[in-house]
C-alpha positions, -999 to 999 in steps of 0.1 A, spaced: 68 124 -787 97 124 -811 119 148 -828 105 166 -859 117 159 -894 141 187 -904 140 201 -939 175 217 -939 210 202 -936 225 204 -901 251 230 -911 223 255 -920 203 250 -888 203 276 -861 192 264 -826 179 289 -801 178 273 -766 154 290 -743 119 303 -753 116 331 -729 111 367 -740 147 369 -753 149 336 -771 114 339 -786 122 374 -800 155 361 -813 137 332 -831 112 357 -845 138 380 -859 159 352 -873 129 335 -889 123 365 -912 155 355 -930 161 318 -922 125 305 -918 126 267 -911 163 268 -904 155 283 -870 148 258 -842 134 269 -809 141 245 -780 127 247 -745 114 223 -719 80 241 -720 78 267 -749 44 280 -741 45 275 -703 75 298 -698 90 283 -666 119 308 -666 121 344 -654 98 356 -682 69 338 -665 71 359 -633 87 392 -646 70 422 -630 71 440 -664 84 475 -654 100 491 -684 119 523 -676 140 535 -705 165 559 -689 196 543 -675 230 558 -664 245 530 -685 241 543 -721 240 509 -736 210 499 -714 192 531 -724 197 524 -761 185 488 -757 155 499 -737 145 525 -763 147 499 -791 127 474 -770 99 498 -762 96 508 -798 92 472 -807 68 464 -779 45 493 -787 42 480 -823 26 449 -809 -3 466 -793 -16 474 -758 -21 437 -749 17 434 -747 27 469 -737 10 499 -722 25 534 -720 14 543 -685 45 562 -674 70 556 -647 70 575 -614 100 578 -590 94 592 -556 122 608 -536 146 637 -535 177 648 -554 163 638 -587 172 670 -607 204 656 -622 187 624 -632 160 643 -650 185 664 -669 206 634 -678 175 616 -691 164 646 -712 199 649 -727 195 614 -743 160 621 -756 140 606 -728 110 627 -717 112 634 -680 93 658 -657 102 669 -622 70 670 -602 57 680 -567 36 662 -542 2 673 -556 11 660 -591 23 627 -576 -10 622 -557 -30 630 -588 -10 603 -608 -15 576 -581 -46 586 -562 -53 567 -529 -24 543 -536 6 555 -517 12 567 -481 16 605 -487 37 608 -456 66 594 -475 63 622 -501 82 655 -495 57 683 -489 77 711 -504 95 715 -537 104 686 -560 94 652 -547 92 630 -578 103 624 -613 78 613 -640 88 595 -672 56 598 -694 68 575 -722 77 545 -699 53 516 -694 44 482 -683 50 450 -703 30 418 -703 61 397 -708 41 365 -714 19 380 -740 49 396 -758 67 363 -758 38 344 -772 34 370 -800 70 365 -809 66 328 -809 36 330 -832 56 351 -856 85 327 -856 61 298 -862 43 315 -890 77 320 -907 83 283 -905 105 280 -874 106 245 -858 96 242 -821 108 214 -799 94 209 -764 124 192 -748 152 200 -723 187 201 -737 208 175 -719 242 180 -735 259 194 -766 293 189 -782 312 199 -812 313 173 -839 335 184 -868 319 217 -880 285 210 -864 270 208 -830 256 176 -817 226 182 -794 211 156 -770 176 159 -757 152 135 -741 136 131 -775 168 122 -792 199 136 -808 202 161 -837 228 183 -853 229 221 -860 253 246 -873 249 273 -846 236 274 -811 224 305 -792 217 301 -755 190 324 -742 186 304 -710 184 330 -682 193 315 -648 203 283 -663 231 299 -684 258 289 -659 248 253 -661 250 252 -699 279 275 -702 300 267 -671 329 290 -679 304 319 -675 296 309 -639 312 338 -622 301 364 -648 264 356 -646 250 349 -611 214 339 -601 198 358 -572 166 356 -552 140 384 -553 107 388 -534 76 399 -552 40 399 -542 5 403 -555 -25 418 -537 -60 404 -536 -79 409 -568 -97 442 -574 -119 458 -600 -100 473 -629 -92 509 -624 -107 535 -647 -74 552 -653 -39 541 -663 -17 543 -632 21 546 -637 44 521 -622 60 535 -590 96 533 -577 109 545 -544 147 544 -554 160 553 -519 139 526 -504 146 500 -531 109 493 -535 86 493 -566 49 487 -572 25 486 -601 -11 480 -611 -14 446 -629 -49 452 -640 -69 430 -617 -42 429 -590 -15 451 -577 21 441 -573 51 451 -551 87 440 -550 118 450 -530 156 449 -533 160 462 -497 179 431 -485 213 416 -488 218 398 -521 212 361 -520 231 339 -545 214 308 -559 240 283 -569 236 265 -602 233 233 -583 202 247 -566 184 256 -599 152 236 -603 128 232 -633 115 268 -629 128 302 -620 111 302 -586 132 297 -555 125 288 -519 111 315 -497 137 332 -476 129 339 -439 137 376 -442 115 382 -472 83 386 -451 97 416 -433 113 430 -465 79 431 -481 61 444 -450 85 473 -450 76 480 -486 38 478 -478 44 507 -453 49 530 -484 14 523 -495 -20 537 -485 -33 516 -456 -62 502 -476 -39 491 -504 -14 477 -480 -41 456 -464 -48 438 -497 -12 426 -498 -14 413 -462 -47 396 -464 -53 359 -467 -54 349 -504 -27 373 -515 4 359 -531 41 362 -527 70 343 -543 108 343 -548 114 350 -584 150 342 -595 169 362 -621 205 369 -631 230 397 -625 264 404 -640 295 422 -627 289 454 -647 251 453 -648 251 447 -686 237 415 -702 259 390 -721 249 392 -757 270 379 -786 296 354 -797 311 330 -771 331 309 -795 328 298 -831 292 291 -839 282 294 -802 264 325 -789 244 337 -760 219 364 -749 216 360 -711 213 383 -681 187 403 -701 158 420 -685 124 424 -702 133 461 -705 161 452 -729 149 419 -744 137 429 -778 166 453 -784 192 427 -773 176 400 -795 175 422 -825 212 432 -820 222 396 -820 199 386 -848 214 413 -870 248 399 -864 237 364 -872 219 376 -904 249 396 -915 230 429 -911 250 444 -883 253 482 -885 287 499 -880 270 524 -856 262 494 -833 298 483 -829 301 501 -795 270 483 -783 282 449 -794 315 455 -777 298 466 -744 277 434 -743 304 410 -755 301 378 -734 339 373 -735 346 406 -717 353 389 -684 375 361 -697 407 379 -688 398 372 -651 412 337 -649 424 331 -613 401 317 -587 406 349 -567 396 371 -597 365 350 -603 354 354 -567 358 392 -572 337 390 -603 310 372 -585 310 397 -556 307 425 -581 277 408 -597 260 403 -564 267 440 -555 247 450 -586 216 436 -570 215 464 -545 227 488 -571 196 482 -593 182 517 -587 215 534 -591 214 524 -628 179 512 -636 155 538 -650 
């Protein structure tokens, strides 16, 4: 293999590094204006070795952080437009107590939310959960009817196809280094060297390797997820389920069920330990963490997770000190969109694409400021950087305090 022939001068080329759900959507949006000037680079564009490839696909729109709510609403609107293969509106169910304020806050920003009792919960997820973990009296759950589940791989491939049809250039190669050469960037890959005018890194867990000065503001962590044995497709759409106080979540994947848990101390994965995929080594504590989660399920369902032939893995993803992604300008002609969940991917990509295409809206200025990748640069000392990293890791256990 060799590099393709480029039809545009280097100064006009825009390189998107990372073909996951963020980078592929960014390439798609940019291609509507720039066409063949857009280059999408990844070690495996279709294979998706990063976090997109193992993303559970829970998409809850309400968040206590208003910027994440806005990005989620924009993302869902885009995903729905791509059809049910990519996104299904199945609703999101939270089981627990003291959910009244959360419901009111969600409704105040235009998110449909319904406080429900045990009977309604069991009707939504029949024979799936252990009803002993549901309060018998009064309000015991919160239902978001407009939330849903995303097939991140399908949505990513749709975006890639759109970018390709608009003339974007795809390169299957790993970036090895890059450097500024006059007013252009010189990019080295295993296929050779080429030059571009702008680079945007959408590289997930590998962001700290390619943008070392962001090491303490984007931290990779381990996370256990599991799949049940295969089952027949259910005849109804089951909402995804969260037990916020237990830090556990579950969903129907169609022919399998899935369950993951945040109920463990955060485990940092150093950039030196990143491999070729966003899968990490299995941690000893993860078996018990998942078993505790299975206790929340109906015994018959739980047994399908524990049986031989079921699957479990450590899926790596990134966290930041304030729980917000890093999206925007890093320095002249260098940008990033990292630390972005599937929930916020399309919205984040469109926000950055608008900036690069000169179509930014004044009403989005607050959002661009909130996501500015340079917002942590004032923390320069080693002590301050350590504090940043600790804050980022603390966000792992705080997922359900902010994530709707």
